[in-house]
ZAKOLLO-604289 format. One record per atom (N, C-alpha, C): z, y, x. Coordinates in steps of 0.1 Angstrom, whole numbers, padded with zeros to 4 digits, always signed. Layout:
! residues N
ZYX/...
! end
This chain:
! residues 457
+0116+0115-0191/+0104+0107-0192/+0106+0094-0184/+0113+0095-0173/+0116+0083-0165/+0124+0073-0173/+0134+0078-0181/+0142+0069-0188/+0134+0062-0199/+0125+0069-0205/+0116+0063-0216/+0107+0052-0210/+0101+0056-0198/+0093+0046-0191/+0100+0034-0187/+0113+0036-0182/+0121+0024-0178/+0124+0016-0190/+0127+0022-0201/+0130+0014-0213/+0118+0006-0217/+0106+0012-0216/+0094+0005-0220/+0091-0007-0211/+0093-0004-0198/+0090-0015-0188/+0100-0026-0189/+0113-0023-0191/+0124-0034-0190/+0124-0041-0204/+0122-0035-0215/+0124-0041-0228/+0111-0046-0234/+0100-0038-0233/+0088-0042-0240/+0079-0050-0230/+0076-0045-0218/+0068-0052-0209/+0075-0064-0202/+0089-0061-0199/+0097-0072-0193/+0092-0075-0179/+0092-0065-0170/+0088-0068-0156/+0098-0077-0149/+0093-0083-0138/+0101-0092-0130/+0113-0085-0123/+0112-0072-0121/+0122-0064-0114/+0127-0053-0124/+0140-0052-0125/+0146-0042-0134/+0144-0028-0128/+0139-0019-0135/+0135-0005-0130/+0145+0005-0136/+0150+0013-0127/+0159+0024-0131/+0154+0037-0127/+0158+0049-0133/+0152+0062-0129/+0155+0065-0114/+0166+0060-0109/+0169+0064-0095/+0160+0056-0085/+0157+0044-0088/+0148+0036-0079/+0134+0035-0084/+0130+0044-0092/+0116+0043-0098/+0105+0045-0088/+0106+0055-0079/+0096+0057-0069/+0095+0045-0059/+0107+0040-0055/+0107+0029-0045/+0102+0016-0051/+0105+0014-0064/+0101+0001-0070/+0086+0000-0071/+0079+0012-0073/+0064+0012-0075/+0057+0016-0062/+0064+0017-0051/+0057+0022-0039/+0048+0011-0033/+0051-0002-0035/+0042-0012-0030/+0030-0015-0039/+0030-0011-0052/+0019-0014-0061/+0020-0027-0068/+0030-0035-0065/+0031-0049-0071/+0035-0048-0085/+0044-0039-0089/+0048-0038-0103/+0037-0032-0112/+0029-0023-0106/+0018-0018-0114/+0008-0029-0117/+0005-0038-0107/-0003-0049-0109/+0002-0059-0120/+0016-0061-0119/+0022-0070-0129/+0021-0064-0143/+0022-0051-0145/+0021-0045-0158/+0007-0047-0163/-0003-0044-0155/-0017-0046-0159/-0020-0061-0162/-0014-0070-0154/-0016-0084-0156/-0010-0089-0170/+0001-0083-0174/+0007-0086-0186/-0001-0082-0198/-0010-0071-0196/-0019-0067-0206/-0033-0073-0204/-0034-0083-0196/-0046-0091-0194/-0057-0082-0188/-0054-0074-0178/-0064-0065-0172/-0065-0068-0157/-0056-0074-0151/-0056-0077-0137/-0057-0092-0134/-0069-0097-0133/-0071-0111-0131/-0067-0117-0118/-0068-0108-0107/-0065-0112-0093/-0050-0109-0090/-0041-0110-0100/-0027-0106-0097/-0021-0116-0087/-0026-0129-0086/-0020-0139-0077/-0022-0135-0063/-0031-0125-0060/-0034-0121-0046/-0025-0109-0042/-0017-0104-0051/-0008-0093-0048/+0004-0098-0040/+0010-0088-0032/+0021-0092-0024/+0033-0082-0026/+0045-0087-0026/+0057-0079-0028/+0062-0073-0015/+0055-0076-0004/+0060-0071+0009/+0058-0055+0010/+0066-0049+0018/+0066-0035+0020/+0058-0031+0033/+0050-0041+0038/+0042-0038+0050/+0030-0030+0045/+0025-0021+0055/+0014-0012+0051/+0002-0020+0047/-0001-0031+0054/-0013-0039+0050/-0012-0045+0036/+0000-0049+0032/+0002-0055+0019/+0000-0044+0008/+0006-0032+0011/+0004-0021+0001/-0010-0017+0000/-0017-0016+0011/-0032-0013+0011/-0039-0023+0003/-0036-0036+0004/-0043-0046-0004/-0040-0045-0019/-0027-0042-0022/-0024-0040-0036/-0031-0028-0043/-0031-0017-0036/-0037-0005-0042/-0052-0006-0042/-0058-0012-0032/-0073-0014-0033/-0077-0023-0044/-0068-0033-0048/-0072-0041-0060/-0068-0034-0073/-0059-0024-0073/-0056-0017-0085/-0066-0007-0089/-0073-0001-0079/-0081+0010-0081/-0092+0008-0091/-0100-0004-0091/-0111-0006-0101/-0105-0007-0115/-0093-0013-0117/-0088-0015-0130/-0083-0001-0136/-0077+0007-0127/-0072+0020-0132/-0084+0029-0135/-0095+0028-0127/-0107+0036-0131/-0113+0031-0144/-0112+0018-0146/-0118+0012-0159/-0110+0017-0171/-0097+0019-0169/-0089+0025-0180/-0090+0040-0182/-0096+0046-0172/-0098+0061-0173/-0086+0068-0167/-0077+0061-0159/-0065+0068-0153/-0070+0074-0140/-0065+0087-0137/-0069+0094-0125/-0062+0088-0113/-0070+0082-0104/-0064+0075-0092/-0074+0077-0081/-0068+0082-0069/-0076+0084-0057/-0067+0081-0045/-0072+0084-0033/-0065+0082-0021/-0052+0090-0020/-0053+0103-0025/-0041+0112-0025/-0030+0106-0033/-0034+0102-0045/-0023+0096-0055/-0017+0084-0048/-0026+0075-0042/-0020+0063-0036/-0011+0066-0025/-0015+0076-0016/-0006+0080-0005/+0007+0086-0010/+0007+0094-0021/+0019+0099-0026/+0028+0088-0031/+0023+0078-0038/+0031+0067-0043/+0037+0059-0032/+0029+0056-0021/+0033+0048-0010/+0044+0055-0003/+0043+0068-0001/+0053+0076+0006/+0065+0080-0003/+0065+0075-0016/+0076+0077-0025/+0078+0092-0028/+0067+0099-0030/+0068+0113-0033/+0073+0114-0047/+0083+0123-0050/+0089+0125-0063/+0079+0129-0073/+0079+0121-0085/+0070+0124-0096/+0056+0118-0096/+0052+0112-0084/+0039+0106-0083/+0038+0094-0091/+0047+0084-0089/+0047+0072-0097/+0050+0074-0112/+0059+0084-0115/+0061+0087-0129/+0049+0092-0136/+0041+0101-0130/+0029+0106-0136/+0019+0095-0138/+0017+0086-0128/+0007+0075-0129/+0011+0066-0141/+0024+0062-0141/+0029+0053-0151/+0028+0059-0165/+0030+0072-0166/+0029+0078-0180/+0014+0078-0185/+0005+0081-0175/-0009+0079-0179/-0013+0065-0183/-0007+0056-0175/-0010+0042-0178/-0004+0037-0191/+0008+0043-0194/+0015+0040-0207/+0007+0045-0219/+0002+0057-0219/-0006+0062-0230/-0019+0055-0231/-0026+0051-0220/-0038+0044-0220/-0036+0030-0226/-0026+0023-0222/-0023+0010-0227/-0019+0010-0242/-0013+0020-0246/-0010+0021-0260/-0022+0023-0269/-0032+0031-0264/-0044+0032-0271/-0052+0019-0271/-0052+0012-0259/-0059-0001-0258/-0053-0011-0268/-0039-0010-0269/-0033-0020-0278/-0036-0017-0292/-0038-0004-0296/-0042-0001-0310/-0056-0005-0313/-0065-0003-0303/-0079-0006-0304/-0082-0021-0304/-0073-0029-0297/-0074-0044-0296/-0085-0048-0287/-0089-0040-0277/-0100-0044-0268/-0094-0051-0256/-0101-0061-0251/-0097-0068-0238/-0104-0061-0226/-0099-0066-0214/-0105-0060-0202/-0120-0063-0201/-0124-0075-0204/-0138-0078-0203/-0147-0069-0213/-0142-0067-0225/-0149-0059-0235/-0150-0044-0230/-0139-0039-0224/-0139-0026-0219/-0149-0025-0207/-0150-0035-0199/-0159-0034-0188/-0173-0035-0192/-0176-0043-0203/-0190-0044-0208/-0194-0031-0215/-0184-0024-0221/-0187-0011-0228/-0189+0000-0218/-0184-0002-0206/-0186+0009-0196/-0200+0009-0190/-0207+0020-0188/-0220+0021-0182/-0221+0014-0168/-0233+0009-0165/-0234+0001-0152/-0233+0011-0141/-0238+0023-0142/-0238+0033-0131/-0223+0036-0128/-0215+0038-0138/-0201+0041-0136/-0194+0030-0129/-0197+0017-0133/-0191+0006-0126/-0195+0005-0112/-0207+0007-0109/-0212+0007-0095/-0205+0018-0087/-0204+0030-0093/-0197+0041-0086/-0183+0038-0083/-0176+0032-0093/-0162+0028-0090/-0161+0018-0080/-0170+0008-0079/-0169-0002-0068/-0172+0004-0055/-0181+0014-0054/-0184+0021-0042/-0171+0029-0037/-0165+0036-0047/-0153+0043-0044/-0142+0034-0039/-0141+0022-0045/-0130+0013-0041/-0132+0008-0027/-0145+0005-0024/-0148+0001-0010/-0146+0012+0000/-0150+0024-0004/-0148+0036+0005/-0133+0039+0007/-0125+0037-0004/-0111+0039-0003/-0105+0029+0007/-0109+0016+0006/-0104+0006+0014/-0108+0008+0029/-0120+0012+0031/-0125+0015+0045/-0118+0027+0051/-0116+0037+0043/-0109+0049+0048/-0094+0046+0051/-0088+0038+0043/-0074+0034+0046/-0073+0026+0059/-0083+0017+0061/-0083+0009+0073/-0086+0017+0085/-0095+0027+0085/-0098+0035+0096/-0086+0044+0099/-0079+0049+0089/-0067+0057+0092/-0056+0049+0098/-0055+0036+0094/-0045+0028+0100/-0048+0025+0115/-0061+0023+0118/-0065+0021+0132/-0063+0034+0140/-0065+0045+0134/-0063+0058+0141/-0048+0060+0144/-0040+0056+0135/-0025+0057+0137/-0020+0048+0148/-0026+0036+0148/-0022+0026+0159/-0027+0032+0172/-0039+0037+0173/-0044+0043+0186/-0035+0054+0190/-0032+0063+0181/-0023+0075+0185/-0009+0070+0189/-0004+0059+0183/+0009+0054+0187/+0008+0049+0202/-0003+0042+0205/-0005+0037+0218/-0006+0048+0228/-0014+0059+0225/-0015+0070+0234/-0002+0077+0236/+0006+0078+0225/+0019+0085+0227/+0028+0076+0236/+0027+0063+0234/+0035+0054+0243/+0031+0055+0258/+0018+0057+0260/+0013+0058+0274/+0015+0071+0280/+0018+0082+0273/+0020+0095+0279/+0033+0095+0287/+0032+0100+0300/+0043+0102+0309/+0051+0114+0305/+0063+0112+0302/+0072+0124+0298/+0076+0131+0311/+0072+0144+0312/+0076+0152+0324/+0090+0158+0321/+0099+0156+0331/+0113+0161+0328/+0112+0176+0329/+0122+0182+0322/+0123+0196+0321/+0128+0201+0335/+0122+0213+0339/+0126+0219+0352/+0141+0223+0352/+0146+0222+0364/+0160+0226+0365/+0162+0241+0365/+0174+0245+0366/+0177+0259+0365/+0172+0267+0377/+0172+0280+0376/+0166+0289+0387/+0175+0287+0400/+0188+0286+0398/+0196+0285+0410/+0193+0272+0418/+0192+0261+0411/+0189+0249+0418/+0175+0250+0424/+0165+0256+0418/+0152+0257+0424/+0153+0266+0437/+0160+0276+0436/+0161+0285+0448/+0168+0277+0460/+0178+0270+0456/+0185+0262+0467/+0176+0252+0473/+0168+0245+0465/+0158+0235+0470/+0148+0242+0479/+0143+0254+0475/+0133+0261+0483/+0139+0265+0496/+0152+0270+0496/+0159+0274+0509/+0160+0262+0518/+0164+0251+0513/+0165+0239+0521/+0152+0235+0527/+0141+0236+0519/+0128+0232+0525/+0124+0242+0536/+0126+0255+0534/+0123+0265+0544/+0131+0262+0557/+0144+0259+0556/+0152+0256+0568/+0147+0244+0575/+0143+0234+0567/+0137+0222+0574/+0125+0225+0581/+0116+0233+0575/+0103+0237+0582/+0106+0245+0594/+0116+0254+0594/+0119+0261+0606/+0125+0253+0617/+0133+0243+0614/+0139+0234+0624/+0127+0226+0630/+0118+0221+0622/+0107+0213+0627/+0098+0222+0636/+0096+0234+0632/+0088+0243+0641/+0095+0246+0654/+0108+0248+0654/+0116+0250+0666/+0115+0238+0675/+0117+0226+0669/+0116+0214+0677/+0102+0212+0684/+0092+0215+0677/+0078+0214+0682/+0077+0224+0694/+0082+0237+0692/+0081+0247+0702/+0089+0243+0715/+0101+0237+0713/+0109+0232+0725/+0102+0221+0732/+0096+0212+0725/+0089+0201+0732/+0077+0206+0740/+0070+0216+0734/+0058+0222+0742/+0063+0229+0754/+0075+0236+0753/+0080+0243+0765/+0084+0233+0776/+0091+0222+0772/+0095+0212+0781/+0083+0206+0788/+0072+0203+0780/+0060+0198+0786/+0054+0207+0796/+0053+0220+0793/+0048+0230+0802/+0056+0231+0815/+0070+0230+0813/+0078+0231+0825/+0076+0219+0834/+0074+0207+0828/+0071+0195+0837/+0058+0197+0844/+0048+0202+0837/+0035+0204+0844/+0036+0214+0855/+0044+0225+0853/+0046+0235+0864/+0053+0228+0876/+0063+0220+0873/+0071+0213+0884/+0061+0204+0892/+0053+0197+0886/+0043+0188+0893/+0034+0196+0902/+0029+0207+0896/+0020+0216+0905/+0027+0222+0917/+0040+0226+0914/+0047+0232+0926/+0050+0221+0936/+0053+0209+0932/+0056+0198+0942/+0043+0195+0950/+0032+0195+0943/+0019+0193+0951/+0016+0204+0960/+0018+0216+0956/+0016+0227+0965/+0026+0228+0977/+0038+0224+0975/+0048+0225+0986/+0046+0214+0996/+0039+0204+0994/+0037+0193+1004/+0028+0199+1015/+0031+0197+1029/+0023+0203+1040/+0010+0195+1041/-0001+0202+1046/-0013+0196+1048/-0015+0192+1063/-0016+0180+1066/-0017+0175+1080/-0030+0178+1085/-0031+0179+1098/-0043+0182+1105/-0052+0170+1106/-0064+0172+1110/-0074+0161+1111/-0069+0150+1121/-0064+0155+1131/-0060+0145+1142/-0048+0137+1137/-0038+0144+1131/-0027+0136+1126/-0031+0127+1115/-0041+0132+1107/-0046+0123+1096/-0053+0111+1102/-0061+0113+1112/-0067+0101+1118/-0058+0092+1124/-0047+0098+1130/-0037+0090+1137/-0030+0082+1126/-0027+0089+1115/-0020+0082+1105/-0028+0070+1099/-0041+0073+1097/-0049+0063+1092/-0050+0051+1101/-0050+0054+1114/-0051+0043+1123/-0038+0035+1123/-0027+0043+1122/-0014+0036+1121/-0013+0027+1109/-0018+0033+1098/-0018+0025+1086/-0027+0012+1087/-0039+0014+1093/-0047+0003+1094/-0041-0008+1103/-0035-0002+1113/-0029-0012+1122/-0016-0019+1116/-0010-0011+1108/+0003-0016+1102/+0000-0026+1091/-0008-0021+1082/-0010-0029+1070/-0023-0037+1071/-0024-0047+1064/-0036-0054+1063/-0045-0049+1052/-0056-0055+1050/-0065-0051+1039/-0059-0054+1025/-0052-0064+1024/-0046-0068+1011/-0035-0058+1007/-0027-0054+1016/-0017-0044+1012/-0023-0031+1008/-0034-0027+1014/-0041-0014+1010/-0046-0015+0996/-0052-0027+0994/-0058-0028+0980/-0047-0028+0970/-0036-0035+0973/-0025-0035+0963/-0019-0021+0961/-0019-0014+0971/-0013+0000+0970/-0023+0009+0961/-0036+0007+0963/-0045+0014+0955/-0044+0010+0940/-0043-0003+0938/-0042-0008+0924/-0029-0002+0918/-0018-0002+0926/-0006+0003+0921/-0007+0018+0917/-0014+0025+0926/-0016+0040+0923/-0025+0042+0911/-0035+0033+0909/-0043+0034+0897/-0035+0031+0885/-0027+0021+0886/-0018+0018+0874/-0009+0030+0871/-0003+0036+0880/+0005+0047+0878/-0002+0059+0872/-0015+0061+0877/-0023+0072+0871/-0026+0069+0856/-0030+0056+0854/-0033+0052+0840/-0021+0053+0831/-0009+0049+0836/+0003+0050+0828/+0006+0065+0825/+0004+0074+0835/+0006+0088+0833/-0003+0094+0823/-0016+0090+0824/-0026+0095+0814/-0022+0090+0800/-0018+0077+0799/-0014+0072+0786/-0002+0079+0780/+0008+0083+0789/+0019+0090+0784/+0015+0104+0780/+0006+0111+0788/+0001+0124+0784/-0006+0123+0770/-0014+0112+0769/-0022+0111+0756/-0012+0109+0744/-0002+0101+0747/+0008+0099+0736/+0015+0112+0732/+0019+0120+0742/+0025+0132+0740/+0016+0142+0732/+0003+0142+0736/-0006+0150+0729/-0008+0146+0714/-0009+0132+0712/-0011+0127+0699/+0002+0130+0690/+0013+0129+0697/+0025+0132+0689/+0026+0146+0685/+0022+0155+0695/+0022+0169+0692/+0012+0172+0680/+0001+0166+0680/-0009+0168+0670/-0004+0163+0656/+0003+0151+0657/+0008+0145+0645/+0019+0154+0639/+0027+0160+0648/+0038+0169+0643/+0032+0181+0637/+0021+0187+0643/+0015+0198+0637/+0009+0194+0623/+0002+0182+0623/-0004+0178+0610/+0007+0176+0600/+0018+0170+0603/+0029+0168+0594/+0035+0182+0589/+0036+0191+0598/+0041+0205+0594/+0031+0211+0585/+0018+0210+0588/+0008+0216+0579/+0008+0209+0565/+0010+0196+0565/+0011+0189+0552/+0023+0193+0544/+0034+0195+0552/+0047+0199+0545/+0045+0213+0539/+0038+0222+0546/+0035+0235+0541/+0026+0234+0528/+0016+0225+0529/+0007+0223+0517/+0015+0217+0505/+0024+0208+0508/+0033+0202+0498/+0042+0212+0492/+0047+0221+0500/+0056+0231+0495/+0048+0241+0486/+0036+0244+0490/+0028+0253+0482/+0025+0246+0469/+0021+0233+0469/+0018+0227+0457/+0030+0226+0448/+0042+0223+0454/+0054+0223+0446/+0057+0236+0440/+0055+0247+0447/+0057+0260+0442/+0048+0263+0430/+0035+0259+0432/+0026+0261+0421/+0030+0253+0409/+0034+0241+0411/+0038+0232+0400/+0050+0238+0393/+0060+0243+0401/+0072+0249+0395/+0068+0261+0386/+0059+0269+0392/+0054+0281+0384/+0048+0277+0371/+0039+0266+0372/+0032+0262+0360/+0042+0256+0350/+0052+0248+0355/+0062+0243+0346/+0070+0254+0340/+0073+0264+0347/+0080+0275+0342/+0072+0282+0331/+0059+0284+0333/+0050+0289+0323/+0050+0280+0311/+0049+0267+0313/+0049+0258+0302/+0062+0258+0295/+0073+0259+0302/+0086+0260+0295/+0087+0272+0286/+0082+0283+0291/+0082+0295+0282/+0073+0293+0270/+0061+0287+0272/+0053+0284+0261/+0060+0274+0251/+0067+0265+0257/+0074+0255+0249/+0085+0262+0240/+0092+0272+0247/+0102+0279+0239/+0095+0287+0228/+0084+0294+0231/+0077+0301+0220/+0073+0292+0209/+0067+0280+0213/+0062+0270+0203/+0074+0265+0195/+0086+0263+0202/+0098+0258+0195/+0102+0268+0184/+0102+0281+0188/+0105+0291+0179/+0096+0291+0167/+0083+0290+0170/+0073+0290+0159/+0075+0278+0150/+0078+0266+0157/+0081+0254+0149/+0093+0256+0140/+0103+0262+0145/+0115+0265+0137/+0111+0273+0124/+0103+0284+0127/+0099+0292+0115/+0091+0283+0105/+0081+0275+0111/+0073+0267+0102/+0081+0257+0094/+0091+0251+0102/+0100+0241+0095/+0108+0248+0084/+0113+0260+0087/+0120+0267+0076/+0111+0270+0064/+0099+0275+0067/+0089+0277+0056/+0087+0265+0048/+0085+0253+0055/+0082+0241+0049/+0094+0237+0040/+0106+0239+0045/+0118+0236+0037/+0119+0244+0024/+0115+0257+0026/+0115+0266+0014/+0105+0261+0004/+0093+0258+0009/+0082+0253+0001/+0086+0240-0006/+0093+0231+0002/+0097+0218-0004/+0107+0220-0015/+0117+0230-0013/+0127+0232-0023/+0120+0238-0036/+0110+0247-0033/+0103+0253-0045/+0095+0242-0052/+0089+0233-0044/+0081+0222-0050/+0090+0213-0058/+0102+0210-0053/+0111+0201-0060/+0115+0208-0073/+0118+0221-0073/+0122+0228-0085/+0111+0228-0095/+0099+0231-0090/+0087+0231-0099/+0084+0217-0105/+0086+0207-0096/+0084+0193-0101/+0094+0190-0112/+0106+0195-0110/+0117+0192-0120/+0113+0199-0133/+0108+0212-0132/+0104+0219-0144/+0093+0212-0151/+0083+0207-0142/+0072+0199-0148/+0077+0187-0155/+0086+0180-0149/+0091+0168-0155/+0098+0170-0168/+0106+0181-0168/+0113+0185-0181/+0102+0188-0192/+0092+0196-0187/+0082+0199-0197/+0074+0187-0202/+0071+0178-0193/+0064+0166-0197/+0073+0157-0206/+0086+0157-0203/+0095+0149-0212/+0096+0155-0226/+0096+0169-0226/+0096+0175-0239/+0083+0173-0246/+0072+0174-0239/+0059+0172-0246/+0058+0157-0251/+0063+0148-0242/+0063+0134-0246/+0071+0131-0259/+0083+0138-0259/+0092+0136-0271/+0086+0143-0283/+0079+0154-0281/+0072+0161-0293/+0061+0152-0297/+0054+0146-0288/+0043+0137-0292/+0048+0125-0299/+0059+0119-0295/+0065+0108-0302/+0070+0112-0316/+0076+0124-0317/+0080+0129-0330/+0068+0131-0340/+0057+0137-0334/+0045+0139-0342/+0039+0125-0346/+0039+0116-0337/+0034+0103-0341/+0043+0096-0351/+0056+0098-0350/+0065+0092-0361/+0062+0099-0374/+0061+0112-0374/+0058+0119-0387/+0045+0115-0393/+0035+0114-0384/+0022+0109-0389/+0023+0095-0394/+0031+0086-0387/+0032+0073-0392/+0039+0072-0406/+0050+0080-0407/+0056+0081-0420/+0047+0086-0431/+0039+0096-0428/+0030+0102-0438/+0019+0091-0441/+0014+0084-0431/+0004+0074-0434/+0010+0063-0442/+0023+0059-0439/+0029+0049-0447/+0031+0053-0462/+0035+0066-0464/+0037+0071-0477/+0023+0071-0485/+0013+0076-0478/+0000+0076-0484/-0005+0062-0487/-0002+0052-0478/-0006+0038-0480/+0001+0033-0493/+0014+0036-0494/+0021+0031-0506/+0015+0037-0518/+0012+0050-0518/+0007+0056-0530/-0007+0050-0533/-0015+0048-0523/-0029+0042-0525/-0027+0028-0531/-0017+0020-0526/-0015+0007-0531/-0011+0007-0546/-0002+0017-0549/+0002+0018-0563/-0010+0022-0572/-0019+0031-0568/-0030+0035-0575/-0040+0023-0577/-0042+0016-0566/-0051+0005-0567/-0045-0006-0576/-0032-0008-0576/-0026-0018-0584/-0028-0014-0599/-0026-0001-0602/-0028+0004-0616/-0043+0002-0620/-0052+0005-0611/-0066+0004-0614/-0069-0011-0616/-0063-0020-0608/-0066-0034-0610/-0061-0039-0623/-0049-0034-0627/-0043-0039-0640/-0052-0033-0651/-0056-0021-0650/-0065-0015-0660/-0078-0023-0662/-0084-0026-0650/-0096-0034-0650/-0094-0048-0656/-0082-0054-0653/-0079-0067-0658/-0078-0067-0674/-0071-0056-0678/-0069-0054-0693/-0083-0052-0699/-0091-0043-0693/-0105-0041-0699/-0113-0054-0699/-0112-0061-0688/-0119-0074-0687/-0115-0084-0698/-0102-0085-0700/-0097-0094-0710/-0101-0089-0724/-0101-0076-0726/-0106-0071-0739/-0120-0074-0741/-0128-0072-0730/-0143-0074-0731/-0146-0089-0734/-0138-0098-0727/-0140-0112-0729/-0136-0116-0743/-0125-0110-0748/-0121-0113-0762/-0131-0108-0772/-0137-0096-0769/-0147-0091-0778/-0159-0099-0778/-0163-0104-0766/-0175-0112-0765/-0173-0125-0772/-0162-0131-0770/-0159-0144-0777/-0158-0142-0793/-0152-0130-0796/-0151-0127-0810/-0165-0125-0817/-0173-0118-0810/-0187-0116-0815/-0195-0128-0816/-0193-0137-0805/-0201-0149-0805/-0196-0158-0817/-0183-0159-0818/-0178-0167-0829/-0182-0162-0843/-0182-0148-0844/-0186-0142-0857/-0200-0145-0859/-0209-0144-0849/-0223-0146-0851/-0225-0161-0855/-0218-0170-0848/-0220-0184-0851/-0216-0187-0865/-0204-0181-0869/-0199-0183-0883/-0208-0178-0893/-0214-0166-0890/-0224-0160-0900/-0236-0169-0901/-0241-0175-0890/-0252-0183-0890/-0249-0196-0898/-0237-0202-0896/-0233-0213-0904/-0232-0210-0919/-0227-0199-0922/-0226-0195-0936/-0240-0193-0942/-0249-0186-0933/-0263-0184-0938/-0270-0198-0941/-0268-0207-0931/-0274-0220-0933/-0269-0228-0945/-0255-0227-0947/-0249-0233-0959/-0254-0227-0972/-0254-0214-0972/-0259-0207-0983/-0274-0210-0987/-0282-0210-0976/-0296-0213-0977/-0298-0227-0983/-0290-0237-0978/-0291-0251-0983/-0286-0251-0998/-0275-0244-1001/-0270-0245-1015/-0280-0238-1024/-0286-0227-1020/-0296-0220-1029/-0308-0230-1032/-0312-0236-1021/-0324-0245-1022/-0320-0257-1032/-0309-0262-1030/-0304-0274-1039/-0302-0269-1053/-0298-0256-1055/-0295-0251-1068/-0308-0248-1075/-0318-0243-1067/-0331-0240-1074/-0339-0252-1076/-0340-0261-1067/-0349-0273-1068/-0342-0285-1074/-0329-0286-1072/-0321-0297-1076/-0327-0310-1069/-0332-0308-1057/-0337-0320-1049/-0332-0318-1035/-0334-0329-1028/-0331-0329-1014/-0340-0319-1006/-0335-0314-0995/-0343-0305-0987/-0353-0313-0979/-0365-0309-0978/-0375-0316-0970/-0371-0315-0955/-0376-0326-0948/-0373-0327-0934/-0379-0315-0926/-0391-0311-0929/-0397-0300-0922/-0389-0287-0923/-0385-0284-0935/-0378-0271-0937/-0364-0272-0930/-0357-0284-0932/-0344-0285-0926/-0345-0284-0910/-0356-0290-0905/-0358-0289-0890/-0360-0275-0886/-0368-0267-0894/-0370-0253-0890/-0357-0245-0891/-0349-0248-0901/-0336-0240-0902/-0327-0244-0890/-0327-0257-0886/-0319-0261-0875/-0323-0254-0862/-0337-0253-0860/-0342-0246-0848/-0337-0232-0847/-0339-0225-0859/-0334-0211-0860/-0319-0210-0857/-0312-0220-0863/-0297-0219-0860/-0294-0222-0846/-0300-0232-0840/-0297-0235-0826/-0301-0223-0817/-0312-0216-0820/-0316-0205-0811/-0310-0192-0815/-0300-0192-0825/-0293-0180-0828/-0301-0170-0836/-0311-0174-0843/-0320-0165-0851/-0315-0165-0865/-0316-0154-0872/-0312-0154-0886/-0321-0162-0895/-0315-0169-0905/-0323-0178-0913/-0330-0170-0924/-0323-0160-0930/-0329-0151-0940/-0338-0141-0933/-0348-0137-0941/-0358-0128-0936/-0352-0114-0935/-0353-0108-0924/-0347-0095-0921/-0357-0083-0925/-0370-0085-0923/-0379-0075-0926/-0393-0081-0928/-0402-0074-0933/-0416-0079-0935/-0424-0076-0923/-0432-0085-0919/-0441-0084-0907/-0455-0081-0911/-0458-0078-0924/-0472-0075-0928/-0474-0060-0925/-0485-0056-0921/-0489-0043-0918/-0479-0037-0908/-0478-0043-0896/-0469-0038-0886/-0473-0024-0881/-0463-0015-0879/-0466-0002-0873/-0469-0003-0858/-0472+0008-0852/-0474+0008-0837/-0461+0005-0830/-0450+0010-0835/-0437+0007-0829/-0429-0001-0839/-0429-0014-0838/-0421-0022-0848/-0406-0020-0846/-0398-0022-0856/-0384-0021-0855/-0378-0034-0849/-0365-0034-0847/-0358-0045-0842/-0358-0057-0851/-0357-0055-0864/-0358-0066-0874/-0371-0072-0874/-0382-0064-0873/-0395-0069-0873/-0398-0077-0860/-0393-0073-0849/-0394-0080-0837/-0387-0094-0838/-0375-0094-0844/-0368-0107-0846/-0376-0116-0855/-0382-0111-0866/-0391-0119-0874/-0403-0125-0867/-0408-0117-0858/-0420-0121-0850/-0415-0132-0840/-0404-0131-0834/-0399-0141-0825/-0396-0154-0833/-0391-0153-0845/-0388-0165-0854/-0401-0172-0856/-0412-0164-0860/-0425-0170-0863/-0430-0177-0850/-0430-0170-0839/-0435-0177-0826/-0427-0190-0823/-0414-0190-0825/-0406-0202-0823/-0410-0213-0832/-0412-0210-0845/-0416-0221-0854/-0430-0226-0851/-0439-0216-0847/-0452-0220-0844/-0452-0229-0832/-0445-0226-0822/-0444-0235-0810/-0438-0248-0813/-0428-0249-0822/-0423-0262-0825/-0433-0270-0833/-0441-0264-0842/-0451-0271-0849/-0462-0276-0839/-0465-0268-0830/-0475-0272-0820/-0470-0284-0812/-0458-0284-0808/-0452-0295-0800/-0452-0308-0808/-0448-0307-0821/-0448-0318-0830/-0462-0324-0832/-0472-0315-0833/-0486-0319-0835/-0490-0327-0822/-0487-0322-0810/-0491-0329-0798/-0484-0343-0797/-0472-0343-0802/-0465-0356-0801/-0472-0366-0811/-0475-0361-0823/-0482-0370-0832/-0495-0375-0828/-0503-0366-0822/-0516-0370-0817/-0515-0380-0806/-0505-0379-0797/-0503-0389-0787/-0499-0402-0792/-0490-0402-0803/-0486-0415-0809/-0497-0421-0816/-0506-0414-0822/-0518-0420-0829/-0528-0425-0819/
! end
């Protein structure tokens, strides 16, 4: 079938692009050549707005403009058919072109133009086709927007790397545990050192001897005598600064200890979260493996279905080609039979025409012959009548009698009396009727002459 369609497109339609059976689906995937075929048959007035580009927007524009024309021709066309042709599905373009071929051949025989077909179509059907065309265009646009949105979402998804092997995970966990243990030991050692320093300070304070009141008073007096007031104040300020520095150092150590504990707690929480994430990823990886196996089965089933579909499509194509060839043979046989019948009809009509012509010629000859015979008989009757009158009277014929004979001769009436009109029956004969007509004719002529004479007088 593809070869027959290619021959029709290349030789009869003469498309701008040569079509072959191998590149049939690709050539018609954009819809441009379909519009060109319809334009050559004066059905696609907006062919100047078609595009040869293979961009999805150009294809959408071409097929949305083709849909009303194809519905007008009665060709089955919807979104599924358009999608199959755009995706170059095997057999889709061939099926549509075969329907278009048969429809255009019928249109060519009927001699109807696109405007006449559109006027013959009911108004409700035209409105329905326009609504379907708009819905088809809107649906294709919405699907295109959805595809663009899904592409953006896929691009924005963060790809999570696959988890490493179990050995590597165990090694990482062991390293993290060792690190936590070292940090805990360091914290414990710092606490022990801090406690030892506190004990040493307390022991040093306890080991210092307590002087008696007298010695204290004496020492105070000595100090007062030795130092002035400024030195005492400076000593107190120095002691206060040392106490503030010691408190600050203790506060720093306490804060550092708390920070270390907080870091250790956060490290434990992080380790717990990592462990949970690893377990979840492991579960996801198992699910992915199961899904991958299921996908392999589904892909295998799809491949089997695809092979079966290709085989079935090939059988369908062979069947359609055979049916198409049978239809062509039937049409050729019918054409030959019609031609033979037409030739026989032409021969019969020619014979009938010749027979009618012969009969017409004979009838014309008979008519002329009878007319001539009648005229000749009337001339002979008139001559005989004149000769008899001259023979009987031996005088010239009066003007009145000669005038009456001429009137009868001119009107084709017999001069001699055919029958008697006295005592007419209820149904007079043809000869009696002729004599009555002769009498009426002569009476009328006499009446006309009388009127002329009276006017002249």
